[in-house]
C-alpha positions in Angstrom: -37.2 -35.9 -35.1 -36.8 -34.8 -31.4 -39.1 -32.2 -29.8 -36.5 -29.4 -30.1 -36.0 -30.0 -33.8 -39.7 -30.2 -34.4 -40.4 -26.9 -32.5 -37.6 -25.2 -34.4 -39.0 -26.4 -37.7 -42.5 -25.4 -36.7 -41.3 -21.9 -35.6 -39.5 -21.4 -38.8 -42.7 -22.2 -40.7 -44.7 -19.8 -38.6 -42.2 -17.0 -38.9 -42.5 -17.3 -42.7 -46.2 -16.8 -42.4 -45.8 -13.4 -40.8 -47.9 -12.1 -37.9 -51.0 -12.0 -40.1 -50.6 -15.6 -41.0 -49.9 -16.7 -37.4 -53.1 -15.0 -36.3 -55.0 -17.4 -38.7 -53.3 -20.5 -37.4 -54.7 -23.0 -34.9 -54.4 -22.1 -31.2 -51.6 -24.7 -30.6 -49.5 -23.3 -33.4 -50.0 -19.8 -32.0 -48.8 -21.0 -28.6 -45.7 -22.4 -30.2 -45.0 -19.2 -32.0 -45.5 -16.9 -29.0 -43.5 -19.1 -26.6 -40.5 -19.4 -28.9 -40.7 -15.8 -30.0 -40.9 -14.6 -26.4 -37.9 -16.7 -25.3 -35.9 -15.3 -28.2 -37.0 -11.7 -27.3 -35.9 -12.2 -23.7 -32.5 -13.5 -24.8 -32.0 -10.6 -27.3 -33.5 -7.6 -25.5 -34.3 -8.6 -22.0 -37.4 -9.5 -20.2 -39.0 -6.1 -20.1 -38.9 -5.9 -23.9 -41.6 -8.6 -24.0 -44.0 -6.0 -22.7 -42.4 -2.9 -24.0 -42.1 -3.8 -27.6 -42.7 -7.4 -28.4 -46.3 -8.4 -27.5 -49.5 -6.5 -27.5 -52.2 -7.3 -24.9 -54.0 -9.9 -27.1 -50.7 -11.7 -27.8 -49.8 -11.7 -24.1 -53.2 -13.4 -23.5 -52.3 -16.0 -26.1 -48.9 -16.6 -24.3 -50.5 -16.8 -20.8 -53.3 -19.1 -21.9 -50.9 -21.2 -23.9 -48.6 -21.7 -20.9 -51.6 -22.8 -18.9 -52.6 -25.2 -21.7 -49.2 -27.0 -21.3 -49.5 -27.0 -17.5 -47.0 -24.2 -16.9 -49.3 -22.3 -14.5 -46.4 -20.7 -12.6 -44.9 -19.2 -15.7 -48.4 -18.1 -16.9 -48.9 -16.4 -13.6 -45.6 -14.6 -13.9 -46.4 -13.2 -17.3 -49.9 -12.4 -16.3 -48.6 -10.6 -13.2 -46.3 -8.4 -15.3 -49.2 -7.6 -17.7 -51.5 -6.7 -14.8 -48.9 -4.4 -13.3 -48.3 -2.6 -16.5 -52.0 -2.4 -17.2 -52.7 -0.9 -13.8 -49.8 1.6 -14.4 -51.5 2.8 -17.6 -48.8 1.5 -19.9 -51.2 0.1 -22.5 -52.9 3.5 -22.8 -49.7 5.4 -23.7 -47.2 2.7 -24.7 -44.4 4.8 -23.4 -41.9 2.8 -21.3 -40.4 6.0 -19.8 -43.8 6.8 -18.2 -43.9 3.5 -16.3 -43.2 4.0 -12.6 -39.8 2.9 -11.3 -41.6 0.5 -8.9 -43.4 -1.3 -11.7 -40.2 -1.5 -13.7 -38.4 -3.0 -10.7 -41.1 -5.6 -10.3 -41.0 -6.5 -14.0 -37.3 -7.1 -13.5 -38.0 -9.3 -10.5 -40.5 -11.3 -12.6 -38.0 -11.6 -15.3 -35.5 -13.0 -12.9 -38.0 -15.6 -11.7 -38.9 -16.6 -15.3 -35.2 -16.7 -16.3 -34.6 -19.1 -19.1 -37.5 -21.5 -18.2 -39.2 -21.0 -21.6 -36.3 -22.8 -23.2 -37.2 -26.1 -21.5 -40.7 -26.4 -22.9 -40.1 -28.0 -26.3 -41.4 -31.4 -25.2 -44.6 -29.9 -23.9 -45.1 -27.7 -27.0 -44.6 -30.7 -29.3 -47.2 -32.7 -27.2 -49.6 -29.8 -27.6 -49.2 -29.9 -31.3 -49.8 -33.7 -31.3 -52.9 -33.3 -29.1 -54.4 -30.8 -31.4 -54.2 -32.8 -34.6 -51.0 -31.6 -36.1 -50.0 -34.0 -38.9 -46.4 -34.0 -38.0 -45.0 -36.6 -35.6 -42.6 -35.8 -32.8 -40.4 -38.9 -33.2 
């Protein structure tokens, strides 16, 4: 099984667990879930929706830390920067996207342009993360 098939299978299993089940999973499995769910969210509703409606602050932290764990420090920094901007703008106090300043929204769009579709090229690294953390499945 190649890495993409493996990650697809793993993601399907994690989705079936629901968010409560994913929260009880090992860190490596949570990283797989949040990376794949985030790339799908970006494709469906755009980059800003990751912050606006997809991930809460603790889930963003899992995503950022997970990206660092697979040596995707630049991507981690981009997501962390967006989170920081929104936090400074008070978004996580009111959770109302219409109250976010236009400057911050514009910067989130710029960050989204830099991230682009880069999350889609991480399956090999995600599969390796699962292997390194004692997942019983094999990646070949």
